[in-house]
N, C-alpha and C positions, 0 to 999 in steps of 0.2 A: 421393628426398631433396630435389630442387629444389622439388617440390610442397609438401612439408612446410615447407621454409624460406619459401616464398611465403606459406603459411597463417600462419606465425608472424609474419611482417612485417605482413600484413594485420590481424592481431588483436593487435598489440603493445600497444595501449592497454588492451585487455581483460586481457591477461596481466599487465601492470604493476598494474592495478587489483586483480586477484585476489591478486597477491603482497602488495600493501599491506594488503588485507583480512585475509589469513591472518596476516601479521606482527602487526598490531595486535589481532587476535582473541586470539592467544596472549599478547600483552603485557597485555591488559586482562582476561584470563580470571579469573573469580571476583570481578570488581569491578562487575558489572551488577546492577541491581534491588535490591530490599530485601525479604527474606523475612518481615519483620515486618508489612508492609502488603500491598497488593494482590498483589504477586508471590508471597507465601506461599500465598495461596489457589490460585494457578495451579499451584503445586507440590503442594499437598495433595490437591486434588480428583482428579487422575489417580492418585495413590498410593492414595487411599481407594477408587477404583473398581477398580484393578488388584489391590491386596493385601488390602483390607479387605472387599471384596465389596459396597461401597455402590453404590446405583443412582441415576443421574441422574434428576432430577424427582421421585423417590420418597423418597430419603434425603437428597438434596442439592438445594438451591435453585439453579437455573441461570438466571443473568441474561443470558447470551449465547447464541449458537447452540450446539447440542450437539456438532457435528462435531469441533471442536478438542479437547474433553475426551475423546471416544472415541479419537481418533487418538493423543493424548498418553498416555492410559492404556495403549494397545497398546504404545507405545514403552517406557513404564515397565515393563510386564510383561516385555518382551524384554531390556531393558538394566539393569533394577533401579531402585529409587527413590533418586534422589540429585539434588542440584542440578546436577551435571555432566550428567545425562541431560537436564534441562530446558535447560541451556546448549546441548547438542548439537542439540536440536530447533530452538531459536532460531537457531543458527548455520546450519543447513541451509536454513531458510526465509529467513533474511536474505540468504544468498548467492544463493538463487533470485531474491529481489527485486532484488538488485543487478544480476544478469545481465539480467533483464527490463527494468529501468530503463535500463541502459546501451544495450540493444538498441533500445528505443523512442526514446531520446534521440539515438542515432546516426542513426536514420532521418530525424529532423527537423533536426538541427543539425550532423551530421558527427562523425567519430571523436574529434577533439581536444576539441571543445566538450562532447561526451557524456562524455568522460573527466573533464574539469574539473567538470562539473555532478555527476557521480557521486561525485567525491571530496568535494564539499561535503556531499552527502547521506550519504555514508559516515560522516563524523565528526559532523555536526550532528544526524543522525537515527538511523542504525543503531547507532552507538556512543555515543549520548547517555548522560550519567552519571546521568540521572534514571530514574525507573521507567518512563518512556515510551521506552525503548530497544527494540531488536528482538531482542536475545539472551535476556534474561530480563525480558520486558515485564510491565506491569500486567495485560495480558490477551493471551493467545496468540490469542484470537478475532480481534482486530483485525489481527494479523500474518497469520494465515491468510487472512482476508477480503481484505486488501490484496494479497497474492501471487496469490490466485485471481482477483481482479478484474483484475490486470495480465495474467494468462493469458487471461482473457476478451477484453480489448480487443486483445491480441496476435493471437488467432485470428480475431477480427472483421476485422482488417487483412489477415490471410492469405487470408480468404475474398474480400475485395474485390480483392486482387491476383490471385488465381487463379480465382475463381468456382467453386471446388470445394466441394461441400456439406459434406463431412466436417469442414472447418475450421469451418463454422457449427455443426455438432453439438458439436465440442469447445468452442466459445465458450459455447454454452448450458449445457453441463455445468459449466464453470468459473464461469459466472454463478450457477448454482444452488449450487455449493460455497461461493461467497463469501457468499451470503445465509444458508445454514445454518451459517456460521461466525459472522457478526455481522450483525444486522439493519440496521445503518447503511448497508450496501451495497445495500439494496433499490432506491434511486433509480437505480442503474446499469442496471437493467432497462429504463429508458426508451430506452436505446441500441438495444435489439432491434427495437421497431416502426419506428424510424427507418431502420434497415438494411433491414428487410423492405420498407419503402415505396420506398426509393431503388433497390433491386435486385430488385424483384418479378418481373421477367422471368426472373430466374435461379432463382427459388424456387417450386417447384411445391407442390401440396397434399401430396404424399408427403413432400417435404423438411420442410414445416411440421410434419407429424405426427411425423417423426423428431426434430425439434427439441424438440417438446413432451415426447417420451419421455425424451430425454437431460436435459432440464431437471428433469423429475419424478423421475428416477432417484435422486439423493441423498436427496430427501424420502422416497421409498418405502423405501429401505434403512434410514434412521433410524427410520421408523415401524415397520418389521418388528422392529428391535432393541428398541424400546420395548415392543412387544407381547410379545415373547419374555421380556422382563425383568419383565413383570407391571405395567407402568406403566399406570394407568387415566386416564380423562378427568378424574376428580376430582383426581388428582395434578397433572395439567397445569393445571387450573383454579386450584388452590391456589398453584402456582408463579407463574402469571400474576398472581394477586392480590398476592403478595409483591412482584413486579416493579412493579406499579402503585402500591403503597404507597410503595416506594422512589422511584419516578419523581416522585411528588407530595409528597415530603418537603421540608421547608423547607431542610434542610442541603444537599440536592442542588441545589435551586434557587439557593441562594447560591453554591455551587461553580460552577455553570454560568454564572452572571452575572459572577462575579469572575475566574474562572480560564480560561474558554474563550471562544470567539467565537460561541457559539450565540445569544446575545442581543446586541442593540445597547445598549451602555452608553456614552453620550457622555462621561461623567466620566473614562473611561480614555484618551481621545484625547491630552490633554497629556502623559501619562506614556509614550506610545508613540512620539511624534514623534522625540525625541532618539535612542533606540536604533535607530529605523528609518533615520534619516539615517546613523548610524554603520555600520549594516549595508550600506547601499547603497555607501558609500565603500569599505568593506572588500572587498566583492564586486568592485568596480571594480578595485581593486589586484590582487586575486586573479586575475581573468580577464586583466588586462593582463600580469601575470607569466607566465601560462599561454601566451598567444600569443607573448610575447617569447621564452620558452624554446623555442618551436617554430620561430621564424624565425631566431634567432641561430645562427651556425655554430661559434663557439668552444665547445669541449666543456666547459671549466671553467665558463664563464658559463652555458651551457645547463643543466648538471646542478646548478649552484649555485642558479639560479632555480627549478628543479624541486624541489630540497630545501626551498627557502623556501616553495613552494606547499604541500608536505606539512606543514611546521611550522605554517603559518597555519591549515590545516585542522584539524590535530590538537590545537591549543592553544586551548581556550575559544572555539570558532567557533560561535556560536549567533545567527544573524541573526534579526531581528524584522521581520515584515511585517504591518502592520495594514491591514485592508480589502482585502487583495490578492485573495482569491477573489471578493469583492463587485465589485471593479473589473473583473475579468475577465468576470464575469457580465454586467455592464452593457454593456461593449463587444461581447461576443458576441451578446447579445440585439439590440443595435442593428444589428450586421452582418447577422444573420439576417433582421431586418425589412427591411433594405435589399435583400437578395437576393429576398425575397418580393415586394416592390414592383416590382422590376425583372424579375420572373418568370424568375429565373436559378437558383432553388433546385434544380431538377431537371435542369439542364444543366451542372453542374459536373463536372470531371474526377474520376477516382478518387482522385488524390492530394489534390485540394482537399477532397473528401469526407472523406478520412482525417484531414486536419488539423483540420477542423471537428468531426468526431466525437471526436477526441482532446481538443480544448478542452472540448467538452460533457461528456466523461467526467471530466476533471479537476474541473470544477465540481460534478458530481453527487457525487463522493466527498469533496468538501471542504465540504459544507454545514454540517458541525458546527463549522467554523472560519470561517464566512462573514465575520464582523465582526472577527476578531482571530486571526491565525495565530501562536499562541504556542507556541514550541518547548519550553517548560517543561511543556506539557501535551500535547494531542492533535496539536499542530502538527508533531511529528516524523513522524507517520504521513501527514499530509495535505499537507505542504510539497512532497514529491516529485511 
């Protein structure tokens, strides 16, 4: 009993966070996404595959990785076609994301800071009222890719901590799963050669071969499924042609320039400064209240401040950060150049390597919002 009590105390912030997640998930159930736009496609395709016998790449154009559609179709087959089924899938993966995010944040910032940061992400990103939420998103591919990529970096850190090769195998497996979910996560693979270079004395040729096997495994399984379903190279070529036509369309170019941070658009800067300043001030108040509630001894004041934190988070909390990933990239590149000049790049401690790898990882998965981290679009997935 004492051991259990000690575990509960040690994980009190995670338990509180889980409780808040479950409460607001129930409260907001049925209010995420929009079946008329992109979210409707995400509900229809698994249903068409599971109940209508439609085949991906042959009968259905697939603009994302195939893995999420196959997994969602399997769940639809088991639980039945309904929006509640799609909500259930999103709820499971969003909670997995929240646990991973909290765990990684706790490692770098401590339990309290991790809790506060996770609370911001919970309401600003996971429970976003737009189609870019995590429960019924515009694309389950990005949710799958994000969760798998966090598993990837989590197991990379486990390998660095323990030097046990099976953690490296798991990391390569999840890296592969993130790529076959959404191709946007392909840059994350740059982490792999860096880890191999830094820890080459722990990685034998046999380990490298096993890493290649685990990375290739999801691609191999998907390929076998496609062959068994009769998907031909001409089907894949046609699908790629449709994707290329969409990628080069004027409508998509305008969307990416005006609504995302993929392109540098200087005309947007004046309109971003004001919400950016407000966001910084709001976050300052938020974290000040958080640490105040932790330090104060009066229970009434403590829980009052905590309730205010939750209310601030839950009510229209959508911070705006422009050029944030770009700023991180510039400082990171400068610091790495400094380490190279000083010839310290290969003499850092494991903990320092982990911190730098994590920063590099966050940059690699945020390239789509490099110039404008907009939480009304893709920013909800790349802010964390």
